[in-house]
Structure formats: C-alpha cells, structure tokens
C-alpha positions, 0 to 999 in steps of 0.5 A: 927830185922825188917826194911827197906831192900831196898828203892827207889823213882820215880817222873814223868820226867816232871816238872815246874821251880818255878822261871818260875811259879813265874814270870808268876803269878806275884809273887816275886820268892823269895817267892817260892824259899826262903819263902817256900824253893821250886825250882821245881815241878813235873807235872805228865802227864795224863799217870802217876797216883798212880798205875803207879808211885808206880810200877815205884818206886818198880820195880827197887828194887825187884829181883826174890826172893823178888817177891816170898817172898812178902806176903803183899803189902800196898799202902798208898795214898790219891789220889786213882784211884778207890773208891773200887778197891785198887791201890795195886791190880793193882801194885801186877799184874804189878810187877808179885808178887806171887798170894798168897799175900795180897794187900790193900790200906790205907788212912789217908791223908799223914800218909797212908804209915806210917800206911802201914810200921807199918802193914808191921813190925807187919806182918813180926814179925808174919811171919818170913822169909817173906817180905812186900812191902810198897808204898806211891804214890800221886799226889798233886793238888790244881789248877792253879793260887791258893794259894796252886799251888806252893806246888803241886807235884807228886811221889812215894816211895817204901820200902821193909820190911824184917828181917835183913834189910840192911838199917834201923832197926826199933825200937819197940816203937812209939807214935801216936796221933789222933784228928779230925780236918779240916786243910786239906781235900778233899770231894769225889766230888772234885778233888782238896783239901781244906786247911786252910794253917795257921791252918794246919801249927799250927796243924803240929807243935802242933802234933810234940811237943805234941807227942815228949813229950810223946815219951820222957816219954815212951822211955827215949830218948832225942834229943841228942840221935839222929843223924838226924830227918826226917819229913813229908815235904809238902814243905821243910821249914815245918819240920824246924818250928817243929824242932826249938822250941824243939832245943831252950834248946839244945846245939849249937853243937847238934842244928847245927848237926840236922839242917844240916842233916835236910837241907840234908833231904829236897833236893829231896822235893825242886826239886819234891814238895809235894808227900803226903804219900811218903814225909817222906820217900823221906826225908830219902832217901835225907838225906842218899843220901846226907850225904856223909857217915857222918852218921854211923852205929847204928846212931839213926834216928827219924821220924815224920809222919803227915797226916792232919785230923789228925794223927801223929806218931813219931818213930825211927830206927838205921842205919845198918852196910854197909847201904850206899852200898844199896842206889840208889843215882846215880839213883836218881840224874840221874832221877832228872837231866834227866827230861823235863823242861816244859814251862808254856803253856805245864804245864797248858795244861798237868794240864788241861787234864782229863781222859775220863769218858764215855764208849768205848776204850780210848787210852792214849799217852804222848809219847813226855813227859812220858818215864817211864817204867809203864804207864796208856795206855788206859781206856776201859769201865771205866777199867784202863789198864797199859803197860810196855815199853820194 
C-alpha cells in the first residue's frame, strides 16, 4: 500500500477581494463570485516564487525521520525560476533533506504534480521503506485588466508519499491521455500565458468524458463506487462542467452526494485562485478539511488531473482508517483568515514589480506584506538567494 502520508498547502498572505476588483474594473461582481465561483485571489509579492512557496508548503509536515528517508523530490510547475536548474534543487537545500536524494522538476502545464505523484509511487514500490516528496508550486499570471485576470492566483501543495500512508492509499490502475493542442500555452519569451478560454473549457470536459469511459472499461468501476471526485480547478466552477454530464443517468441520491462533496472541494480554490499544478490536491485538502468526517475509511475518491496542451489522467485512492487525525484543517483555515487584504493600488503595484535582471547584488524586501517562513531575499549576479525567518 503506497499513498499520501502527509499533505499541506501554502498560499501568500496577501490577496485581493474579487468584489473590490470587479468594482474597479466596471464588472458586475456576480460575474466573478457566481459566474466562475471565485471570492478572493492570492497575490504574491516579489519575494515569493515557486521555490519559496514550495518550501513553505513542505516544511510544516516534515520531521527528522522524513528528512533522512526522502530519496526523491519532484516539483511540478509551469512557472519555474530557471531554464536549467530545477526548483527542486533549491527546495532540497532549504528543507535540509539528506544529500543522497534525487531532485527534479517536471513540466506539463497543470499536470506536472500528478506526473510527480506517479513517479513517486513507482519509486517507493521499487525502494521499500523510503519516501518521496511531491510539490506543485505555481503563480498564475494573465495580466492586469485582462479577461483572465480574475482566474489568477498563487500557491503550493506538498505531498509526502510513503508505504503505509496515513491519509490516502493510491490504487494501481489509472488512465492517461495525451493530445497536442493549443488551448493554453506560454512561449519562453512571455511572462503571461496565452489562452483560448472557450476551447480550453471544451478540451477539459472532453478529456474527462473520454478518459472516464476508458477508465470504466479498465477498472469496472462506476460512479456509484465513489464517495467523491476531485478535479483540477482553474476556477471553482470548472470541475462541475465535467461532472454534470456523467451524472445525467445516475440516481438523484448519488448525484446529490457527489455534487455536495464537489462543492466542499472547491472552498480553498474560491479563496486562493488558480495554483496550476497544485489545484487538484488543493481540492483534496479542501474536501477532507470540510467534510466534517462524513467521509469514512475505505471510501473511494476519484481524481481528474488536467494539464493544457494537453495531458489528462483519472486515478483513485481510498481513505485510510484514522485519516482525519493527520489533516491540517486548523492551520489551513488560520492561514487564510490571517491574510492581508490588499487595496487595488497595492495589488497593482505588487503585480507590476519585476525582479532585477542586471549584475550586482539586489536585496529584496516586502516586510510590510510577506511574513512567510521562506522567502526570496536577494539576487546576486543572477543567482537567487533565499532566507528563513527565525
């Protein structure tokens, strides 16, 4: 039995309220809060990036034994900080994991963390007694006053994968699908993505329904076997668009149960925004944190991972007895409650800041806003340096 032993998420402690943003942009707030189902959007300062957010997500769940037994660190991201060096190498050092561990970064849009999870599962199967750390860390940027502005966000998730997991045991069978399409992409020379919104939504739903049919054939599972289904959520209404068509021929009781649990899985996304590679696992944490123990041991949870461009995968896992004792609900809620509510002027000023691109030493400071444990503290001759608050 291999699966998720510990898990956590991190998001910057600065955000913009989407009613405030809607009013500034001259948009009916209901378009944001009801139409796509978003309430708040995380806004990272210049001192938070893929590395610092990933380290901040992982640090609270790792003890001394974990640091000595993690042999593989995989970071899924589409907002890496270097075209050559992996963010995992930085995180390996910041977390003080033993030196004989492999550290790599994986890219396939929002699917990267799931690729890392599958790599970790295979690694643990081949190396009994060892562990792997999977991180999904991203900053979603489309630009100020653009159509995609409201679906931005920032954050990271961390999953500790091991034998005899205490939260979720992963099933062996999964079904993946690849098709080279242009629904969302970001050329190397751009710092904001290009998206065909209508086509991307259609591709997402098509991938889910197509993979689901194949998954049923290979596993003999039906929707009635599942207690909940978690989705990659670029915004909180997206997964519902994929789930509703496959519920049409199901009982009202089953549809009600799955839709209720779906709504529970969207709470954190509503209050953070799109975190790309981490969003599927953010939905899992939201589901378990808000289920009030209505989910039981051995309940089957389904997962749909999607990364534009495009790769999708459906897999499943079962809740382990006592899983509720290893969640971090109180910490998660406190982190969201203690964030700083930015004004429009503060939000736009933070968004427009750019990292230095010249030689020399450039100290960075956002002390007014950024209170995180790990942060980007300086760039010296194009080398990033991170600090840990005491």
